[in-house]
C-alpha positions as CSV (number, residue, x, y, z in Angstrom):
1,M,-12.1,-12.4,34.4
2,T,-14.0,-14.9,32.3
3,W,-12.8,-16.7,29.2
4,P,-14.5,-15.8,25.9
5,L,-16.7,-18.4,24.3
6,P,-15.1,-20.3,21.5
7,P,-16.1,-19.1,18.0
8,N,-18.8,-21.0,16.1
9,Y,-17.4,-21.5,12.6
10,Y,-20.8,-22.1,11.2
11,D,-22.2,-18.6,12.0
12,V,-22.0,-15.8,9.5
13,P,-19.0,-13.6,10.4
14,T,-20.0,-10.2,11.9
15,V,-16.6,-8.5,11.6
16,G,-13.8,-8.5,8.9
17,F,-10.6,-10.4,9.2
18,K,-8.5,-7.2,9.5
19,V,-7.8,-6.1,13.1
20,I,-6.0,-2.8,13.7
21,L,-5.7,-2.0,17.4
22,E,-4.9,1.7,17.1
23,K,-7.4,4.5,16.5
24,P,-6.9,6.8,13.5
25,T,-5.5,10.1,14.5
26,Y,-6.2,11.9,11.2
27,P,-9.4,12.3,9.1
28,V,-10.5,8.9,7.6
29,I,-11.0,9.2,3.9
30,N,-11.9,5.5,3.3
31,P,-11.7,2.9,6.0
32,E,-11.1,0.1,3.5
33,P,-9.5,1.6,0.3
34,G,-9.4,-0.5,-2.8
35,I,-6.3,-1.1,-4.9
36,P,-7.2,1.4,-7.7
37,Q,-7.8,4.1,-5.1
38,V,-4.5,3.4,-3.4
39,I,-2.6,3.5,-6.6
40,G,-4.3,6.7,-7.7
41,N,-3.4,8.4,-4.4
42,M,0.3,7.4,-4.3
43,R,2.5,10.5,-3.9
44,M,5.5,11.3,-6.1
45,Y,7.6,10.3,-3.1
46,H,6.4,6.7,-3.4
47,W,6.9,6.6,-7.2
48,S,10.4,7.9,-6.8
49,W,11.1,5.1,-4.3
50,V,9.8,2.6,-6.8
51,A,12.0,4.0,-9.6
52,G,15.1,4.2,-7.4
53,M,14.7,0.7,-6.0
54,A,14.2,-0.7,-9.5
55,T,17.3,1.0,-10.6
56,L,19.3,-0.2,-7.6
57,G,17.9,-3.8,-8.2
58,S,18.9,-3.6,-11.8
59,A,22.5,-2.5,-11.0
60,L,22.8,-5.2,-8.2
61,G,21.5,-7.9,-10.6
62,Y,23.9,-6.9,-13.3
63,W,26.8,-7.0,-10.8
64,K,25.8,-10.4,-9.3
65,G,25.0,-11.8,-12.7
66,S,28.3,-10.8,-14.3
67,G,30.2,-13.5,-12.4
68,I,28.3,-16.2,-14.3
69,H,27.7,-14.3,-17.5
70,W,23.9,-13.8,-16.8
71,Q,24.0,-10.0,-16.7
72,K,20.7,-9.3,-18.5
73,P,18.4,-11.9,-16.8
74,A,19.8,-11.1,-13.4
75,S,19.4,-7.4,-14.0
76,Y,15.8,-7.8,-15.1
77,F,15.0,-10.0,-12.0
78,G,16.7,-7.5,-9.6
79,A,14.7,-4.6,-11.1
80,A,11.4,-6.4,-10.9
81,F,12.0,-7.7,-7.4
82,F,13.2,-4.5,-5.9
83,G,10.7,-2.4,-7.8
84,K,7.8,-4.6,-6.7
85,S,9.0,-4.5,-3.1
86,A,9.1,-0.7,-3.2
87,F,5.7,-0.6,-5.0
88,L,4.1,-2.7,-2.3
89,W,5.6,-0.5,0.5
90,G,4.3,2.6,-1.3
91,M,0.8,1.1,-1.5
92,G,0.8,0.2,2.2
93,D,1.9,3.7,3.1
94,C,-0.7,5.3,0.9
95,A,-3.4,2.9,2.3
96,Y,-2.5,4.0,5.8
97,R,-2.9,7.6,4.8
98,L,-6.3,7.0,3.3
99,M,-7.4,5.1,6.5
100,G,-6.3,8.0,8.7
101,Y,-3.2,6.5,10.4
102,R,-0.7,8.9,8.9
103,E,-0.7,12.6,7.9
104,N,-3.1,12.9,5.0
105,G,-3.6,16.6,4.2
106,R,-3.1,16.2,0.5
107,E,-5.4,13.2,0.3
108,V,-8.2,15.0,2.2
109,A,-8.0,18.0,-0.1
110,S,-8.1,15.8,-3.3
111,N,-10.6,13.1,-2.2
112,L,-13.2,14.8,0.0
113,P,-14.8,17.0,-2.7
114,T,-15.6,13.9,-4.7
115,I,-16.8,12.0,-1.7
116,L,-19.0,14.9,-0.5
117,A,-20.4,15.8,-3.9
118,R,-23.9,17.2,-3.9
119,E,-26.7,14.9,-5.0
120,E,-28.8,15.8,-8.0
121,Y,-32.5,16.0,-7.5
């Protein structure tokens, strides 16, 4: 076994900064999906998680803020924090589906006709 050479930081990078060690087991729709594509392909399951977590955060914020008479600001903060966390989880799950690491039958059916559209001559 030999040690790899140290990287030369002045060279142009040849690979991206993202490293995923596993191979995709499902069809790859987009190896590097963008934010609009990920949000557009989020399932109703993800959106229900976002709404449910925002509701839970609002209720918890109201309950914690009632001890110091800050019900409204604490409720808003809890809804935003929990909702944002669920939204980011949903985006990550959807991105993994588009990259082929999770079951993506719906995404293949909805995205492949636009990807494989015939060229006009």
